[in-house]
C-alpha angles and dihedrals in degrees: 000000000000106000125197126172123217124184118204117198117208107188143153112278121200126200093200100065144010115290093192096101090054091046091053090049092049091052091051091049093047092052093044095051097033107027090167092070111114102184134029126200129186131196126272116289092003099149100058109001132242101313120110086208085084095056115133140175123267134269096041141160094265092055089047091054090054090049090055091049093050090051093045093054096032094234141131108250134197103179096195115259138299132200108257129204108220134154093351090305138091122241132186100235136190122196125210114208124188128217091266089062093252125138107243095186145311128242127207114210107253099207115039111200095263133218089021103043090070120194097013123124122215122237126232106205129082123226117221123164138171126232102211115253090358115068150268124306133191137193128233125166126213109282091030089081092062085071107067092198090073096056093039090054090054093048094047087055091055101264110160099178124040113202108206118183108188141180112205119162094152134097093258094078091109089057091051092051089055090047092054092052093046093046092050091051098043092047095036095227143113117266126197107196108183119186130186135226136236111011085358101060148289098282121227093136112189136205120195134186130225092274091056094250119139114252092182139349118194127220127236094276135081111287143173109219112196111178127177111207131193109227090199088072090070092051092048093047092050092046100040104023138253103310085349088297127086120029102198099169093051090046090050089050093050098042121135096202121094110210100224093183086077096053112119110257094017114156119232106191095174094053089053089062093062095079131228126332095254138138113265112249136194088231091071091050093048090049090054090051094049092049094059116111098223120070113250123219123220091251092053091049090053090052096254120139 
């Protein structure tokens, strides 16, 4: 058994003021109550909420404060994400800090939630890091998981735990919970999906094991989520199969098919027919109604027969 303890923090996130003091307090509480925790992860955009108005350059004083906290408690720390100003653009960026208070690396969210995450540029580099004598970890942020290529790339490169800070305040949270389970099973890895509350989400954080089963699902309230995982479960799943059944990573390795849709420069005629990546509007629907040849009564417009 190779144990490793990760503490997720599901907390209220405000867009109107800094949440950093509360985050620091939550870290202190987590380490006081659960001193065996070795890594802490927050939800997406925890420090300042989901407004690009709060974007700042990196490194910055907030990141430095988190480095000091990680060193003080001797923990790995992923303090959610912050909007970063870089190269005349804004990125949604997560920082990985080691127990010595050093920045291991930063990850820019690859797939901003277009067309709603307005003004944010997607990154193009994966973040994979090793925890000595424990295993390999990778970062994924919120909407990234809707694109299976991102998680599969991490798994193919040996990632055993996907850390997934998210911010979901929308009605598709049930879909995301299913995605986390499916992604954990198809990539045979642990996934820590930590959501926020208030302006930062609707909670219901979820942690899944390499067989896709739920280790814990949070409620809609604030919660400290300390989970000890056994890294050997990933190795056994990948060697013997999910529940001693399917072996998706080996099958992917041994495939005969070449997925030509991924070839650089490949044309996708059908995708071009789908239109622009824009928010749906009532104006489009009204235009379609007004362009019909037959007059429409008020009852018909309201969906009444």
